[in-house]
C-alpha positions as CSV (number, residue, x, y, z in Angstrom):
1,M,-40.5,-11.9,-21.5
2,L,-37.9,-10.5,-19.2
3,S,-38.8,-6.8,-19.8
4,A,-40.2,-4.7,-22.6
5,S,-37.7,-3.0,-24.9
6,V,-36.6,0.4,-23.7
7,R,-37.5,1.9,-27.0
8,G,-41.2,0.9,-26.6
9,S,-41.4,1.6,-22.9
10,P,-43.4,4.6,-21.5
11,G,-41.3,7.6,-20.4
12,R,-41.6,6.9,-16.7
13,R,-40.5,3.3,-17.1
14,R,-37.6,4.4,-19.4
15,L,-36.5,6.8,-16.7
16,A,-36.7,4.3,-14.0
17,L,-34.7,1.8,-15.9
18,R,-32.0,4.0,-17.4
19,V,-31.6,6.4,-14.4
20,G,-33.2,5.0,-11.2
21,L,-31.7,1.5,-11.4
22,P,-28.1,2.7,-12.1
23,V,-28.4,5.3,-9.2
24,A,-29.8,2.5,-6.9
25,V,-26.9,0.2,-7.8
26,A,-24.4,3.1,-7.1
27,V,-26.0,3.9,-3.7
28,M,-26.0,0.3,-2.6
29,L,-22.2,0.0,-3.5
30,L,-21.5,3.2,-1.8
31,I,-23.1,1.9,1.5
32,C,-21.1,-1.2,1.4
33,Y,-17.9,0.8,0.8
34,W,-18.8,3.3,3.5
35,L,-19.4,0.6,6.1
36,T,-16.0,-1.0,5.3
37,L,-14.1,2.2,4.7
38,A,-10.5,2.5,6.0
39,P,-10.1,5.1,8.7
40,T,-6.5,5.8,7.8
41,I,-3.7,4.6,5.6
42,T,-3.5,0.9,4.8
43,D,-1.3,-0.6,2.1
44,P,2.0,0.8,1.2
45,D,0.8,3.0,-1.7
46,S,-2.0,4.6,0.4
47,G,0.5,6.6,2.6
48,E,2.3,8.0,-0.5
49,L,-1.0,8.9,-2.3
50,A,-2.7,10.4,0.7
51,T,0.3,12.6,1.4
52,A,0.7,13.5,-2.3
53,V,-3.1,14.5,-2.5
54,H,-3.0,16.4,0.8
55,T,0.2,18.3,0.0
56,M,-0.5,18.6,-3.7
57,G,2.7,16.7,-4.6
58,V,3.6,14.2,-7.4
59,A,2.9,10.6,-7.0
60,H,4.8,7.7,-8.5
61,P,4.6,7.0,-12.2
62,T,2.6,7.8,-14.2
63,G,1.8,10.7,-11.8
64,Y,-2.0,10.4,-11.8
65,P,-2.7,14.1,-12.2
66,L,-6.6,13.6,-12.5
67,Y,-6.5,11.6,-9.2
68,L,-4.4,14.2,-7.4
69,I,-6.6,17.1,-8.5
70,V,-10.0,15.5,-7.9
71,G,-8.7,13.9,-4.7
72,K,-7.8,17.2,-3.4
73,L,-11.4,18.3,-3.5
74,F,-12.5,15.3,-1.5
75,D,-9.6,16.2,0.9
76,L,-11.6,19.3,1.8
77,L,-14.6,17.4,3.2
78,P,-15.0,17.1,7.0
79,L,-14.7,13.3,7.2
80,G,-11.9,12.7,9.6
81,E,-8.2,12.5,8.8
82,P,-7.0,13.0,5.3
83,A,-6.6,9.4,4.4
84,R,-10.3,8.7,5.2
85,R,-11.4,11.6,3.1
86,I,-9.4,10.5,0.1
87,A,-10.5,6.9,0.7
88,F,-14.1,8.1,0.3
89,F,-13.1,9.4,-3.0
90,S,-12.2,5.8,-4.0
91,A,-15.6,4.7,-2.7
92,V,-17.5,7.2,-4.8
93,S,-15.4,6.4,-7.9
94,A,-16.0,2.7,-7.7
95,A,-19.7,3.1,-6.8
96,A,-20.1,5.4,-9.9
97,G,-18.4,2.8,-12.1
98,G,-20.8,0.2,-11.0
99,G,-23.7,2.5,-11.8
100,L,-22.3,3.3,-15.2
101,L,-21.9,-0.4,-16.1
102,C,-25.5,-0.9,-15.0
103,W,-26.6,1.9,-17.3
104,M,-24.7,0.5,-20.1
105,L,-26.2,-2.9,-19.9
106,I,-29.7,-1.5,-19.6
107,A,-29.1,0.6,-22.6
108,L,-27.9,-2.5,-24.5
109,T,-30.4,-5.1,-23.5
110,G,-33.4,-3.3,-22.0
111,S,-33.1,-5.5,-18.9
112,G,-33.1,-4.1,-15.5
113,A,-32.0,-7.4,-14.0
114,A,-29.0,-7.5,-16.3
115,G,-27.8,-4.0,-15.4
116,V,-28.2,-4.7,-11.6
117,L,-26.3,-8.0,-11.9
118,G,-23.5,-6.5,-13.9
119,G,-23.1,-3.4,-11.8
120,L,-23.2,-5.3,-8.4
121,V,-20.9,-8.0,-9.6
122,L,-18.4,-5.4,-10.6
123,G,-18.5,-3.5,-7.3
124,L,-18.6,-6.3,-4.8
125,N,-16.0,-8.8,-6.2
126,W,-12.8,-9.5,-4.4
127,W,-10.7,-7.5,-6.9
128,V,-12.6,-4.2,-6.9
129,W,-14.1,-3.9,-3.3
130,P,-10.7,-3.8,-1.5
131,Q,-9.7,-1.0,-3.8
132,A,-12.9,1.0,-3.2
133,N,-12.5,1.4,0.6
134,Q,-9.0,2.7,0.8
135,V,-6.7,5.2,-0.7
136,E,-5.8,3.8,-4.1
137,V,-5.9,4.7,-7.7
138,Y,-7.7,1.6,-9.1
139,A,-11.2,2.7,-8.1
140,L,-10.9,5.8,-10.4
141,H,-9.5,3.5,-12.9
142,V,-12.7,1.4,-12.8
143,L,-14.8,4.6,-13.2
144,L,-12.9,5.9,-16.2
145,V,-12.9,2.5,-18.1
146,C,-16.7,2.3,-17.5
147,L,-17.1,5.8,-18.7
148,V,-15.2,5.0,-21.9
149,L,-17.4,1.9,-22.5
150,A,-20.6,3.9,-21.8
151,M,-19.6,6.6,-24.2
152,F,-18.9,3.9,-26.8
153,V,-22.4,2.5,-26.3
154,R,-23.9,6.0,-26.7
155,W,-22.0,6.4,-30.0
156,L,-23.2,3.0,-31.1
157,E,-26.8,4.1,-30.5
158,Q,-26.3,7.4,-32.5
159,R,-23.1,7.7,-34.5
160,T,-22.8,11.5,-34.6
161,P,-19.6,13.5,-34.7
162,R,-20.5,15.0,-31.4
163,R,-20.8,11.7,-29.6
164,L,-17.5,10.6,-31.2
165,N,-15.8,13.7,-29.8
166,Q,-17.2,12.9,-26.4
167,L,-15.9,9.4,-26.6
168,A,-12.4,10.7,-27.6
169,F,-12.4,13.1,-24.7
170,C,-13.3,10.4,-22.3
171,C,-10.5,8.2,-23.8
172,G,-8.0,11.0,-23.2
173,L,-9.3,11.4,-19.6
174,A,-8.7,7.8,-18.9
175,L,-5.2,8.1,-20.3
176,T,-4.4,10.8,-17.7
177,H,-4.8,8.2,-15.0
178,H,-3.7,4.6,-15.7
179,R,-1.8,3.4,-18.7
180,T,-3.8,0.0,-18.8
181,S,-6.8,2.1,-20.0
182,A,-5.1,1.8,-23.4
183,F,-6.2,-1.8,-23.6
184,F,-9.8,-0.6,-23.8
185,I,-9.2,2.7,-25.7
186,M,-7.2,1.2,-28.7
187,P,-10.0,-1.2,-29.9
188,V,-12.8,1.2,-29.1
189,L,-11.3,4.1,-31.0
190,L,-10.1,2.0,-33.8
191,W,-13.5,0.6,-34.4
192,A,-15.1,4.1,-34.1
193,L,-12.7,5.7,-36.5
194,V,-13.0,2.7,-39.1
195,A,-16.8,2.8,-38.9
196,T,-17.0,6.6,-39.4
197,R,-17.8,7.2,-43.0
198,P,-17.0,9.4,-44.9
199,V,-13.8,10.5,-43.1
200,R,-13.4,14.2,-43.1
201,V,-10.0,15.7,-42.3
202,L,-11.4,18.5,-40.3
203,G,-13.8,16.3,-38.3
204,L,-10.9,13.8,-37.6
205,A,-8.6,16.6,-36.4
206,R,-11.4,17.9,-34.1
207,T,-11.8,14.4,-32.7
208,V,-8.1,14.0,-32.2
209,G,-8.1,17.4,-30.5
210,W,-10.7,16.4,-28.0
211,G,-8.8,13.2,-27.3
212,L,-5.5,15.1,-26.6
213,L,-7.2,17.9,-24.6
214,P,-7.3,16.0,-21.2
215,L,-3.6,15.2,-21.6
216,L,-2.9,18.8,-20.7
217,L,-3.7,17.7,-17.1
218,Y,-0.1,16.3,-17.0
219,G,1.1,19.9,-16.9
220,W,0.0,19.7,-13.2
221,L,3.0,17.4,-12.4
222,P,5.9,19.8,-13.3
223,Y,4.0,22.7,-12.0
224,R,3.7,21.2,-8.6
225,S,7.1,19.7,-8.8
226,A,8.6,23.2,-9.1
227,H,7.1,24.0,-5.7
228,H,9.1,21.2,-4.1
229,P,6.4,19.3,-2.2
230,P,7.3,16.6,0.3
231,I,6.1,13.8,-2.3
232,D,7.9,14.7,-5.6
233,W,8.4,11.5,-7.5
234,G,10.7,11.9,-10.6
235,N,11.4,15.6,-10.3
236,T,9.3,16.4,-13.3
237,S,10.1,20.1,-13.3
238,A,13.8,19.3,-14.1
239,G,13.3,19.0,-17.9
240,L,11.4,17.3,-20.7
241,R,13.2,14.0,-20.3
242,S,12.4,13.7,-16.6
243,F,8.7,14.6,-17.4
244,L,8.4,12.1,-20.2
245,E,10.1,9.3,-18.3
246,H,7.7,9.8,-15.4
247,V,4.6,10.1,-17.5
248,I,5.2,6.9,-19.6
249,G,6.4,5.0,-16.5
250,S,9.8,4.1,-17.7
251,Y,10.7,3.2,-14.0
252,Y,8.4,0.2,-14.3
253,A,9.2,-0.7,-18.0
254,G,11.6,-3.4,-16.9
255,Y,8.7,-5.4,-15.3
256,A,6.7,-5.8,-18.6
257,F,6.9,-9.4,-19.9
258,L,9.5,-10.1,-17.3
259,D,7.8,-13.3,-15.9
260,T,8.3,-16.7,-17.5
261,A,5.6,-18.5,-19.4
262,A,5.4,-21.1,-16.6
263,N,4.9,-18.6,-13.9
264,A,2.4,-16.6,-16.0
265,W,0.3,-19.8,-16.6
266,A,0.4,-20.7,-12.9
267,H,-0.7,-17.3,-11.9
268,T,-3.5,-17.3,-14.5
269,Q,-4.7,-20.6,-13.1
270,S,-4.7,-19.2,-9.7
271,S,-6.7,-16.2,-10.8
272,L,-9.3,-18.5,-12.5
273,I,-9.7,-20.4,-9.3
274,K,-10.4,-17.2,-7.4
275,L,-12.9,-16.1,-10.1
276,H,-14.7,-19.5,-9.7
277,Q,-14.8,-18.9,-6.0
278,Q,-16.3,-15.5,-6.5
279,L,-18.8,-16.1,-9.3
280,S,-19.6,-19.8,-8.9
281,L,-20.4,-22.0,-11.9
282,V,-23.5,-19.9,-12.4
283,G,-21.7,-16.6,-12.9
284,L,-19.2,-18.2,-15.0
285,A,-21.7,-19.8,-17.2
286,L,-23.5,-16.4,-17.6
287,A,-20.2,-14.8,-18.5
288,L,-19.6,-17.3,-21.2
289,V,-23.1,-17.0,-22.6
290,G,-22.7,-13.2,-22.6
291,M,-19.3,-13.2,-24.3
292,A,-20.7,-15.5,-27.0
293,G,-24.0,-13.7,-27.4
294,M,-22.4,-10.2,-27.6
295,V,-19.9,-11.2,-30.3
296,R,-22.6,-13.0,-32.4
297,S,-25.1,-10.1,-32.2
298,P,-24.8,-8.1,-35.4
299,R,-25.9,-4.9,-33.6
300,H,-23.5,-5.2,-30.7
301,R,-20.6,-7.0,-32.4
302,P,-18.4,-3.9,-32.2
303,L,-18.7,-3.8,-28.4
304,G,-18.4,-7.6,-28.2
305,I,-15.2,-7.8,-30.2
306,S,-13.7,-4.7,-28.5
307,L,-14.3,-6.1,-25.0
308,A,-13.0,-9.6,-26.1
309,A,-9.8,-8.0,-27.5
310,S,-9.4,-5.9,-24.3
311,F,-9.8,-8.9,-22.1
312,V,-7.2,-11.0,-23.9
313,A,-4.7,-8.2,-23.9
314,I,-5.1,-7.4,-20.2
315,V,-4.8,-11.1,-19.2
316,I,-1.6,-11.6,-21.1
317,W,-0.1,-8.3,-19.9
318,A,-1.0,-9.0,-16.3
319,S,0.2,-12.6,-16.4
320,F,3.6,-11.8,-17.6
321,Y,4.1,-8.7,-15.5
322,G,7.1,-9.4,-13.4
323,V,5.9,-8.5,-9.9
324,P,5.0,-11.0,-7.1
325,D,1.5,-9.6,-6.3
326,K,-0.1,-8.9,-9.6
327,D,-3.7,-9.8,-8.8
328,I,-4.6,-6.1,-8.9
329,F,-3.6,-5.9,-12.6
330,Y,-6.4,-8.3,-13.6
331,L,-8.9,-5.7,-12.2
332,P,-9.8,-4.2,-15.7
333,A,-10.6,-7.7,-16.8
334,L,-13.3,-7.9,-14.1
335,I,-15.1,-5.0,-15.8
336,V,-15.4,-7.2,-19.0
337,I,-16.5,-10.2,-17.0
338,S,-19.1,-8.3,-15.2
339,A,-20.5,-6.9,-18.4
340,W,-20.6,-10.5,-19.9
341,C,-22.4,-11.7,-16.8
342,G,-25.2,-9.0,-17.2
343,W,-25.4,-9.6,-21.0
344,G,-25.6,-13.5,-20.4
345,L,-28.5,-13.0,-18.0
346,A,-30.4,-10.9,-20.5
347,H,-29.5,-13.1,-23.5
348,G,-30.5,-16.3,-21.8
349,A,-33.8,-15.0,-20.5
350,S,-34.7,-13.6,-23.9
351,A,-33.8,-16.8,-25.6
352,I,-36.2,-18.6,-23.3
353,A,-38.8,-16.0,-23.7
354,R,-38.7,-16.3,-27.5
355,R,-40.0,-19.8,-27.2
356,G,-43.5,-18.4,-26.9
357,L,-44.1,-19.1,-23.3
358,R,-47.3,-18.3,-21.6
359,A,-47.7,-15.3,-19.4
360,N,-47.1,-17.3,-16.1
361,A,-44.1,-19.0,-17.6
362,A,-42.7,-15.6,-18.8
363,R,-43.2,-14.0,-15.3
364,A,-41.4,-17.0,-13.9
365,V,-38.4,-16.4,-16.1
366,S,-38.4,-12.8,-15.0
367,V,-38.5,-13.8,-11.4
368,V,-35.6,-16.2,-11.9
369,A,-33.7,-13.5,-13.6
370,W,-34.1,-11.0,-10.8
371,A,-33.4,-13.7,-8.3
372,A,-30.1,-14.2,-10.0
373,A,-29.5,-10.5,-10.1
374,A,-30.0,-10.3,-6.4
375,G,-28.6,-13.7,-5.3
376,L,-25.1,-13.6,-6.9
377,P,-24.3,-10.1,-5.5
378,A,-25.7,-11.2,-2.1
379,S,-23.4,-14.1,-2.1
380,L,-20.4,-11.8,-2.9
381,V,-21.3,-9.7,0.1
382,V,-21.4,-12.6,2.5
383,R,-18.3,-14.2,1.1
384,N,-16.1,-11.0,0.9
385,W,-17.3,-8.8,3.7
386,E,-15.0,-9.9,6.5
387,A,-12.0,-10.2,4.1
388,V,-12.4,-6.6,2.7
389,D,-13.6,-4.9,5.9
390,R,-11.0,-2.1,6.6
391,S,-13.1,-0.2,9.1
392,R,-10.8,-1.2,12.0
393,E,-7.5,-1.4,10.1
394,Y,-4.9,0.6,11.8
395,V,-1.8,-1.6,11.4
396,S,0.1,0.7,8.9
397,F,-0.8,3.8,10.9
398,D,0.2,2.4,14.3
399,T,3.4,0.8,13.0
400,A,4.6,4.2,11.7
401,A,3.3,6.0,14.8
402,V,5.2,3.8,17.2
403,A,8.3,3.9,15.2
404,L,8.4,7.7,15.1
405,R,8.1,8.1,18.8
406,G,11.2,9.8,20.2
407,V,12.8,10.3,16.7
408,P,14.3,13.8,16.8
409,S,13.9,16.2,13.8
410,D,17.6,16.1,13.1
411,A,17.7,12.4,12.6
412,V,18.3,10.3,9.5
413,L,15.9,7.4,8.8
414,V,17.2,4.8,6.2
415,L,14.2,2.8,5.1
416,Q,14.1,-0.5,3.4
417,A,11.8,0.7,0.6
418,D,9.8,3.7,-0.5
419,A,6.5,2.3,1.0
420,P,7.3,2.8,4.7
421,N,9.0,6.1,3.7
422,A,5.6,7.4,2.5
423,S,3.8,6.1,5.8
424,Y,6.2,8.2,7.8
425,L,5.8,11.2,5.6
426,Y,2.0,10.9,5.9
427,H,2.4,11.4,9.7
428,Y,4.7,14.4,9.3
429,Y,3.0,16.3,6.5
430,A,-0.6,15.1,6.5
431,L,-1.1,14.9,10.2
432,D,1.5,17.6,11.3
433,H,3.4,15.2,13.5
434,G,6.2,17.8,13.7
435,P,9.4,18.7,11.9
436,A,10.4,15.8,9.7
437,P,13.8,14.1,9.8
438,V,15.7,13.1,6.7
439,L,14.1,10.0,5.2
440,I,16.1,7.9,2.8
441,S,14.6,5.2,0.6
442,T,17.0,2.5,-0.2
443,G,14.9,1.6,-3.2
444,L,15.0,5.1,-4.8
445,A,18.7,5.9,-3.7
446,V,20.0,4.9,-7.1
447,M,17.7,7.3,-9.0
448,P,19.5,10.5,-10.2
449,W,16.4,12.6,-9.5
450,Y,16.3,11.3,-5.9
451,Q,19.9,11.8,-5.3
452,A,19.7,15.4,-6.4
453,R,17.7,16.4,-3.4
454,L,19.9,14.7,-0.8
455,E,22.4,16.5,1.3
456,P,26.0,16.2,0.0
457,A,27.3,13.5,2.4
458,I,24.3,11.2,1.8
459,R,24.2,11.9,-2.0
460,E,27.7,10.7,-2.4
461,V,26.9,7.5,-0.7
462,A,23.7,7.1,-2.8
463,V,25.6,7.6,-6.0
464,R,28.2,4.9,-5.0
465,S,25.4,2.5,-4.0
466,K,24.6,1.7,-7.7
467,K,27.7,-0.5,-7.9
468,V,26.6,-2.5,-4.9
469,P,24.5,-5.7,-5.6
470,V,20.7,-5.1,-5.1
471,H,20.3,-7.6,-2.3
472,E,23.2,-6.0,-0.3
473,R,22.4,-2.4,-1.1
474,P,20.0,-1.6,1.8
475,A,22.4,-2.7,4.6
476,W,25.4,-1.2,2.8
477,L,23.5,2.2,2.5
478,A,22.6,2.2,6.2
479,R,26.2,1.4,7.4
480,T,27.9,3.8,5.0
481,I,25.6,6.6,5.7
482,R,26.1,6.1,9.4
483,A,29.8,6.2,8.9
484,R,29.7,9.4,6.8
485,L,27.4,11.5,9.2
486,D,28.3,13.4,12.2
487,P,28.8,10.9,15.0
488,Q,26.4,12.7,17.2
489,R,23.6,12.7,14.7
490,P,21.0,10.1,15.3
491,L,20.4,7.5,12.6
492,Y,17.4,5.0,12.6
493,T,16.9,2.3,10.0
494,S,14.4,-0.4,9.1
495,V,17.0,-2.4,7.2
496,E,18.3,-5.7,8.5
497,V,21.8,-4.9,9.4
498,E,24.0,-7.6,11.0
499,A,26.4,-5.2,12.7
500,A,27.0,-1.5,13.0
501,P,30.2,0.2,11.4
502,P,33.3,0.2,13.6
503,G,32.9,2.5,16.6
504,Y,29.1,2.3,16.7
505,V,26.5,0.1,18.4
506,L,23.4,-1.3,16.8
507,L,20.3,-1.1,19.2
508,K,17.4,-3.1,17.8
509,D,14.0,-1.9,18.7
510,P,11.6,-2.9,15.8
511,P,10.3,-1.6,13.5
512,L,13.4,0.7,13.6
513,S,16.9,0.2,14.8
514,R,19.4,2.7,16.0
515,M,23.1,3.0,15.3
516,V,24.6,5.1,18.1
517,L,28.2,6.0,18.9
518,A,29.8,3.5,21.2
519,P,31.1,5.3,24.2
520,G,34.8,5.3,24.8
521,I,36.1,2.3,27.0
522,A,37.8,3.8,30.0
523,Q,39.4,2.4,33.2
524,A,37.5,2.9,36.3
525,A,37.7,2.1,40.0
526,D,35.6,-0.7,41.5
527,A,32.0,0.6,41.6
528,P,30.6,0.7,45.1
529,G,28.5,-2.3,46.0
530,S,29.9,-4.5,43.1
531,R,29.8,-8.2,43.8
532,P,30.8,-11.3,41.8
533,L,28.1,-12.7,39.8
534,L,29.6,-15.6,38.0
535,E,32.9,-17.5,37.9
536,L,33.8,-18.3,34.3
537,P,35.3,-21.6,33.4
538,D,38.9,-20.3,33.2
539,G,38.7,-18.9,36.7
540,A,37.9,-15.3,35.6
541,G,35.3,-13.3,37.5
542,V,32.7,-10.9,36.4
543,L,31.5,-7.9,38.6
544,L,28.6,-5.7,37.7
545,E,26.8,-2.6,38.9
546,V,24.0,-0.8,37.1
547,A,22.9,2.7,37.9
548,V,19.6,4.3,36.7
549,P,17.8,7.6,37.6
550,R,15.3,7.3,40.5
551,E,12.4,8.7,38.4
552,V,11.9,8.4,34.7
553,E,9.1,9.1,32.2
554,R,7.7,6.8,29.6
555,R,8.6,7.5,26.1
556,K,11.5,9.7,27.1
557,P,15.1,8.4,27.0
558,F,17.0,8.0,30.2
559,P,20.7,7.1,30.9
560,V,21.8,3.7,32.1
561,A,25.4,3.4,33.5
562,A,27.0,0.0,33.8
563,A,30.3,-0.7,35.6
564,I,31.9,-4.1,34.7
565,R,35.0,-5.7,36.0
566,W,36.3,-8.7,34.2
567,S,39.4,-10.7,34.7
568,G,40.7,-13.3,32.3
569,T,43.3,-13.9,29.6
570,T,41.2,-14.0,26.5
571,Q,39.3,-11.4,24.4
572,S,35.5,-11.6,24.6
573,E,32.3,-9.8,23.7
574,G,29.3,-9.4,26.1
575,M,25.7,-8.4,26.2
576,L,24.1,-6.5,29.1
577,T,20.4,-6.8,29.7
578,V,18.4,-4.4,31.8
579,A,14.9,-5.4,32.9
580,F,12.2,-3.8,35.0
581,A,9.7,-5.7,37.2
582,R,7.2,-5.1,39.8
583,R,7.3,-7.2,43.1
584,D,3.6,-8.1,42.6
585,I,4.4,-9.7,39.2
586,V,7.5,-11.5,40.4
587,E,6.4,-13.7,43.3
588,T,9.7,-15.7,43.5
589,P,13.2,-14.4,44.1
590,V,14.2,-12.1,41.2
591,A,17.6,-13.9,41.1
592,D,15.9,-16.9,39.6
593,P,16.9,-16.9,35.9
594,E,13.9,-18.8,34.7
595,I,11.5,-16.4,36.3
596,A,13.6,-13.5,34.9
597,R,13.2,-14.9,31.4
598,Q,9.6,-15.7,31.5
599,R,7.9,-13.2,33.8
600,L,9.7,-10.0,33.5
601,V,9.0,-7.2,31.1
602,M,12.3,-7.0,29.3
603,R,13.9,-4.0,27.8
604,S,17.4,-4.8,26.3
605,A,20.2,-2.9,25.0
606,P,23.5,-4.4,23.8
607,L,26.7,-3.5,25.5
608,L,29.7,-4.5,23.4
609,F,33.0,-4.6,24.9
610,G,36.2,-6.0,23.5
611,L,38.1,-7.3,26.4
612,A,41.8,-8.3,26.3
613,A,43.7,-9.0,29.5
614,P,47.4,-9.7,29.1
615,A,49.1,-11.9,31.6
616,N,50.8,-9.1,33.5
617,R,47.5,-7.2,34.0
618,P,44.9,-9.9,34.8
619,R,42.2,-7.4,35.9
620,Y,40.5,-4.5,34.0
621,H,37.5,-2.3,34.9
622,Y,35.1,-0.9,32.3
623,R,32.3,1.6,32.4
624,Q,29.8,2.3,29.6
625,E,26.7,4.5,29.3
626,F,23.8,4.1,27.0
627,S,20.2,5.3,26.6
628,A,17.0,3.4,27.1
629,I,13.3,4.1,26.6
630,L,10.5,2.4,28.6
631,P,7.8,0.6,26.7
632,D,4.4,2.3,26.7
633,Y,2.7,-0.6,28.2
634,L,4.5,-0.1,31.5
635,V,2.0,1.5,33.9
636,P,3.2,4.2,36.3
637,G,4.6,2.8,39.6
638,R,7.7,1.7,41.3
639,Y,9.8,-1.0,39.6
640,Y,12.8,-3.1,40.6
641,V,15.8,-2.6,38.2
642,L,17.3,-5.9,37.3
643,A,20.4,-6.7,35.3
644,R,22.4,-9.5,34.0
645,V,25.5,-9.8,31.8
646,A,26.4,-12.5,29.3
647,L,30.1,-13.0,28.7
648,A,32.2,-15.7,27.1
649,G,29.0,-17.7,26.2
650,T,27.8,-17.8,29.8
651,E,24.9,-15.7,31.2
652,T,24.9,-14.6,34.8
653,P,21.9,-14.8,37.1
654,V,19.6,-11.7,37.4
655,V,20.8,-9.2,40.0
656,E,18.6,-6.6,41.7
657,A,20.1,-3.1,41.2
658,G,17.7,-0.8,43.0
659,M,14.3,0.9,42.6
660,M,13.0,3.3,40.0
661,T,9.7,5.2,39.8
662,V,8.0,5.4,36.4
663,R,5.7,8.4,35.7
């Protein structure tokens, strides 16, 4: 036989099974999560959530008040930067969820192997593990759903009003976090209320009251919104309508059942393939056996039917949810599958044991069961470790850090979506990067609550943007805001913009581009030392001189002055490229265009000049100044300043324009 019944076990064995093994499972999961824990922000939501927790703000719908409050307690721990501390909260939540599922399976089956298998399969699969080692809300979602199921099992063991009230309270707690908890709560509570006989009005009212009590946590959202934190989604303090729209997630209501049946089926097939890759045929077979056995068992049929109904509802909802990356929405279904796997192991081993095997054969069955309980989770660790390891993941952090270098506090940043907006806010408000500029999210600009907190000139543009087609809106916002601002005020954008508004120049320096005022074109005398670089096909000539300071510092802007003389009879646009090279890098003459393109460390800035030379004035002179910033990878030393100009579709050779010292 696999193991003795919990009811007939001695007290020490009972304690080891129902307490020791779940704690051991939680500790093993926590170790895996800790070793792969993200040191900083990772995916788009993590920057927003980390900043919201650290500054006690309001996160995106549905607000996640429980996550924000408990996460703030973890934010006080001395574990590195805020994002790492809050990521540890995710790790603890997911590990506790795995431990709870282990406890639940042991309580149902009396099998330690079943509990270990279910808890570890839940915590180590490809859907849950990546959410447990970063700043995200789904690890706490796993914990709360497992808590609801564990309370349901306790109520099934002893159907008392007290345990029913505890179940209702945990259901309300889960609803303060993620709305997909309702797929578990509805069948569980419905079964519990139907099975409660006789129904007493006072007792029912008390149970409903315990279920509604945790929902008071949503009052945290308008309370904090009234303090105007940096992250204040929905402006929930503005009134009851704003509060309710945020809490029920009306912003995302349009995505529900938006996808077509063909796409939903294709995505479901893709998820089934991933599930097969994770669990193998053995795990899938155990899950099917567990599902059938749980539903057929008279004692555990309420739980079996509730889990099956929840599973079907989650798969249908996630499959038709109209977002490209919806794998994460299948995560609650993995709780059900993990429970089925554990139950299937216990049910299969018990079925074999009931055949009256001898002692040696029974021990062999027990060994095989424990081997399965250890082998399947071990295979998940080997298969998933490299893919989910975030311990050296700094991409999101570094991208925002590089983009913000040199951005003044009076600047305006127009960002493609809300996600990078949150990454930049994390640097300013969670890491005290300095005074924050104005950050505009093109994805939220059409929201009235978002428009209300913008300065008047930008608010007017945001209101008008609602009439612009969605695919054109980001570029339109960037160009229009640039045109409405003070010309001297810096504007940066992550939006793909083809051209700047009239009178401005677009300087591309990924991940951000700048729109700066184009200097006035003025006639000037021939620059000393100017020399012809190229004879254009129509006989026109180009003369160029570039002047830069003798000493500059990295990460600090410095002026570049270009004097150009062009003669011709047609209008044209040109591009000036300034490059920096060391003599020990360029071993051949710097005038060689091939060497210039392939070997030089380039730093380019566009110089746009509309040139029109009437027949009676065949020669004009132009001068323009702009700013440049040296890249960080240029080591201190003396560099040659090189320049070339492209005009009328023809590019000049590289010309050496002096020396410059980089500090």
